C-alpha positions as CSV (number, residue, x, y, z in Angstrom):
1,Y,42.4,-143.9,-7.4
2,S,41.8,-147.3,-6.0
3,N,44.1,-148.8,-8.8
4,G,47.4,-148.4,-11.3
5,F,46.5,-147.0,-14.6
6,C,48.8,-146.5,-17.7
7,H,47.5,-143.9,-20.5
8,W,49.7,-142.3,-23.6
9,P,49.0,-138.7,-24.0
10,T,50.8,-139.6,-27.3
11,P,50.8,-143.3,-29.1
12,S,53.6,-144.4,-31.3
13,Y,53.8,-143.5,-35.2
14,R,55.4,-142.6,-38.0
15,K,55.0,-139.5,-39.9
16,A,54.0,-139.3,-43.9
17,D,58.4,-139.2,-44.3
18,G,58.7,-142.2,-42.1
19,T,60.2,-140.7,-39.0
20,W,59.7,-142.1,-35.9
21,V,57.5,-140.4,-33.4
22,P,58.0,-142.4,-30.0
23,S,55.2,-142.7,-27.5
24,V,54.6,-140.7,-24.3
25,A,52.8,-143.0,-21.7
26,N,52.4,-142.4,-17.9
27,F,51.7,-145.2,-15.7
28,T,51.2,-145.5,-11.6
29,S,50.9,-148.1,-9.2
30,L,49.9,-148.2,-5.4
31,A,53.5,-149.4,-4.8
32,S,55.7,-146.9,-2.4
33,P,58.9,-148.6,-1.5
34,N,59.2,-147.0,1.6
35,T,55.6,-147.5,2.7
36,V,55.2,-150.7,4.7
37,G,52.6,-152.5,4.1
38,S,52.5,-151.2,0.1
39,G,53.6,-154.8,-0.7
40,K,53.2,-157.6,-3.4
41,T,49.8,-156.3,-4.8
42,A,51.2,-153.0,-5.4
43,L,54.6,-154.1,-6.9
44,K,52.3,-156.6,-9.6
45,T,50.6,-153.4,-10.2
46,L,53.3,-151.3,-10.9
47,L,54.9,-154.3,-13.3
48,H,51.7,-154.8,-15.1
49,E,51.3,-151.1,-15.5
50,G,55.0,-150.7,-16.5
51,G,54.0,-153.7,-18.9
52,H,51.6,-151.8,-21.1
53,A,53.9,-148.8,-21.3
54,A,57.0,-150.9,-22.7
55,H,54.9,-152.6,-24.9
56,F,52.8,-149.7,-26.3
57,A,56.0,-147.5,-26.5
58,N,57.4,-149.8,-29.0
59,V,54.4,-150.6,-31.0
60,D,55.7,-149.6,-34.8
61,P,52.0,-148.8,-36.7
62,C,53.9,-149.8,-39.7
63,D,54.5,-153.1,-38.6
64,S,51.3,-153.6,-37.5
65,C,49.1,-152.8,-40.7
66,G,49.9,-149.2,-40.7
67,S,47.6,-148.2,-38.3
68,P,48.3,-146.2,-35.2
69,L,45.3,-148.0,-33.2
70,F,47.7,-150.7,-32.7
71,S,49.8,-148.4,-30.2
72,Q,46.4,-147.3,-28.4
73,E,43.7,-149.7,-26.3
74,R,41.0,-149.5,-28.5
75,A,39.8,-151.3,-31.6
76,P,41.2,-152.9,-33.9
77,Q,43.7,-153.9,-30.8
78,S,42.5,-157.4,-29.0
79,V,42.4,-157.5,-25.0
80,A,44.9,-160.3,-25.7
81,Y,47.3,-158.0,-27.4
82,A,46.7,-155.5,-25.0
83,E,47.7,-158.0,-22.1
84,N,50.3,-159.8,-23.2
85,Q,53.6,-158.4,-21.9
86,S,51.5,-157.0,-19.0
87,M,50.5,-159.9,-17.8
88,F,54.0,-161.6,-18.3
89,L,55.7,-159.0,-16.2
90,D,53.4,-158.7,-13.2
91,K,53.8,-162.7,-13.0
92,L,57.6,-162.2,-12.4
93,I,56.8,-161.3,-9.2
94,G,56.0,-165.2,-8.4
95,E,58.8,-166.8,-10.2
96,G,62.0,-168.1,-8.5
97,D,64.8,-166.8,-10.4
98,W,63.1,-163.3,-9.8
99,L,62.6,-164.0,-6.0
100,A,66.1,-164.7,-5.3
101,K,67.6,-162.1,-7.4
102,Y,65.0,-159.2,-6.2
103,A,63.0,-160.4,-2.6
104,K,65.1,-158.6,-0.3
105,D,64.6,-157.2,3.4
106,K,65.2,-153.5,4.1
107,A,68.8,-154.5,5.2
108,G,69.4,-155.5,1.5
109,N,69.5,-159.9,2.5
110,V,68.3,-162.2,-0.1
111,L,64.9,-164.0,0.6
112,P,65.9,-167.2,2.1
113,W,65.6,-169.6,-0.3
114,K,63.5,-172.2,1.7
115,L,60.9,-169.4,2.1
116,A,60.8,-168.8,-1.5
117,E,60.7,-172.5,-2.5
118,E,57.6,-172.9,0.0
119,A,55.6,-170.3,-1.5
120,I,56.3,-171.3,-4.9
121,R,55.1,-174.9,-4.0
122,T,52.3,-173.7,-2.1
123,T,51.1,-171.7,-5.2
124,H,52.0,-173.8,-8.1
125,P,51.4,-177.3,-6.7
126,Y,52.3,-178.6,-10.4
């Protein structure tokens, strides 16, 4: 498959007695940390799909009008609702704080701030 994906064989829900049943989520990306060239796109995809997994693993149907459909990717859920947390996470890789902490070379050296700043100024001129 040429892109990452996330699916839930078991959505989160509550049994009739109110007992919480957590979801089971599976997600993937093209990311392979040990492969040169796996890179930024794969990491962005991994964070995006992980955002879907984290989001839907924590949807309580009782808090969202009682419908287990709100913990799945189908109506009555909206695209905006589905993409909120995943898009937040996939934007982290372009944030200065994130780069300063996690962008490291193979030897573990942090990305020089001058390079991070240049990338941010180039892509975020405002």
